[in-house]
N, C-alpha and C positions, 0 to 999 in steps of 0.2 A: 628225591624222586626225579628232580630235574637232571642231576648228574647221571643217574642210572639211565634215563631216557637218552641223554646225549651220547653216552657210551654205546648204547644199543644202536643208535643211528650211525655212529662212526664205524662200528663193527659190521653192520649190515651193508653199508655202502662200500666198505673196504673189501668186500669179498671179490676175489679175482673173477674177471669176465673173459669168456672165450670169444674173441673177435676174429673169425676166420682162421682159427688155429693159433692165434697169438694171444697169450694171457696178458691182460692189462688190469690195472687197479685204479680206482678213483678214490681220492682222499676227500675228507670233509672236516672242516673246523667249525666249532660251535662257540658262540658267545651267549652268556646267560645273565639276565637281569631279573631280580625277584621283587615283586610288589609286596608290601608297600615300602620296604627298606630302601629300594633303589628307585622309587618313584611310583606315582599312582596314575599319572596321565600316560596314555599310549605313546605319545611322541617321546616323552622322557624315557620310558622303558625301552623303546626301540633304539634310542640314541645310546643309552648305557649298555645295552646288549651288543650294539655295534662296536663300542669301545672295548668291551670284553673280547669280542671276536678279533679285533685288531691286535690286542695283546696276545691272544692265543696264536695268531699267525706269526707274530714276531718271535715267540718263544719256541714253539714246536708245532709243526703242522700235525694234522690228524689227532687233535686233542680238543678239550673244551676248557673254558675259563669263565669264572664268575666275575661280574663287575665288582670293583672295589673303589672306595672313595679315593680320589686323587688320580685315577686313571686318565681323566680328561686332561689334566695338567701335563702328565707324562707324555701323552699322545701329542698334545700341542707342541711340546718341546721338541719331540722327535720330528714332527712335521715341519717345524721351523728349520731344524737342522737340514732336513731334506731339501727344502727350498733354497737355503744358503749354499748347499753343496752343488745343486744344479747350476746356480749362478757362478760358483767358483769354477766349475768345469768349463762353462762357456767363456769365462774371462781369463782362464789360464792361471788361476791362483794357487795351483798345487806346485810342489817342488819335489825334487829327488835328492836324497842324501845318499852318500856312497860309503858302504861299510867294507873295509878291506877283508879279503879272504887270504888267510895265512896257511902256507904249506908247512906243517910242523917238522917234516923230515929235515929241511934245511932252513927253516924259519924265514922263508922268503914269501913276499906278497906276490900272489899269482893272478889276482884279479880283484874285482869289487862287486858287491851286491847293491843294486839300486833299490832303495827303500823309499816308498811314497810318503810324503808328509803334507799336511795341510796347515800352513801358517795363517790363522784367521785374524782379521783386522781387529776384532774386539774380544774374541774368546781366547786368543793366544794359540799355541800349537795344539791342534786337536789330535788325539791319539788315533792311530790306525785301527785300534780295537773298537773305536767309536764309529768311524766313518766307512771302513771297508765292508763290514756286514751290511750297512745301509746301502752302500753303492751296489753291492751284489744283488740285494733284494729289489732295488729300483731299476736295475739295468745300467746305471751310470758307470759301472765298472768297465763296460765295453769301451766307451770313448776314453775313459781314464787309462785303461790298459793300452790302448792304441797310442795315446800320448806318451805314456811311460816308455814304450818300446822305441818310439822315434827319438825321444829325448836322451835315453840311455845309449842308444847306438851312436847318436851324434856326439855325445860326450866321449864315449870310448874310442871313437875314431881318432881323437887327438892324443891318446895314450900311446906309450911304447907298444910295438907290435905283438909282444908276447902276453900282454895283460888282457884278461877276459872280463866280460861284464855279464852279471846274472840278473835276470828280470823275472819277477814273479808273475805267473799267469793264473788267473782265477778259473775255477771250474765253470763259472758262468760264461766265460769267453769261449770255452770249447763248445758250449751249447748254441752259440750264435755263429752264423756263417761269417766268414771274412777273417778269421784269425790267421790263417796261413798267408793270405794276401797282405795283412798288416805287417807280418814279419818280413816278407819279401820287400815290401815298400820301405820299411824302416832301414833295412840293410842297403837297399839301392840308393836311398836318399843320402845316407851317411857315408857310404863307401866302406863300411866296416866289413872285414872279412867274416863270412858266415860262421866259421869255426870259432870265432872269438865271442860269440853270443851264446849264453846258456839260458835256457828257459826252465825256471823252477816251478814245479807243479806238485800238488798233493794227490794222494790216492783217491780223493773224492772225485777227481775228473773221470774215473772209470765207472762211477755209479750209474750215470744216466744211460749211456749207450756205449758199452765197452768196445765193441767191434769197430764202430766208427771212430771213436777216440784213439784207439790203438793204431788204426790206419793213418789217422792224422799225425800221430806222434812219429810213426815211421817216415812219413813224407817230410816232416820237419827235420828229423834226424839226418835224412839223406841230404837235405839242403845244407 
């Protein structure tokens, strides 16, 4: 019954709304805790439902999730990683590794792709699969992305003139103002010729606001 009700709420709130001729949708995510299995006191039930809500948000929005034993430990671990990541961003504890780009026609290296790495003092090397989604969700990908652009351009400026550097740009960075200025500033500070910088993006950047993103891409390409 709880899952059926949750899905009805999700479906009802998710119906498109006409705001001045513009269709918009509102999403909702639901966390569910059931008494007495997940607690009998109101505070405990609310806490466990909130943990289930947190899990639902991290897995897939516009869905519902039931509380399961051990969720609090998993959430605590994730929250601790988030705290440590924020500190690492402030302290400059991230690093870039460079992967060569090989042109197969003549087996010649034509550039390098800058790959972000997090060498943690106690956890060792943390996989990008672990920290990139967290950085995107928390917004930390914006300062991280700006740093990566500056660092990669400065490094590439010391390479032979025909080598290019590729830097990944998250869809989240396109949703925030300042991406174009970050690119301009990184190029100006490093002295790197603009045509030697490649910005690697995924098709997901077009999901939010395709027209604005395409316009931004055209301006960056012209630069």
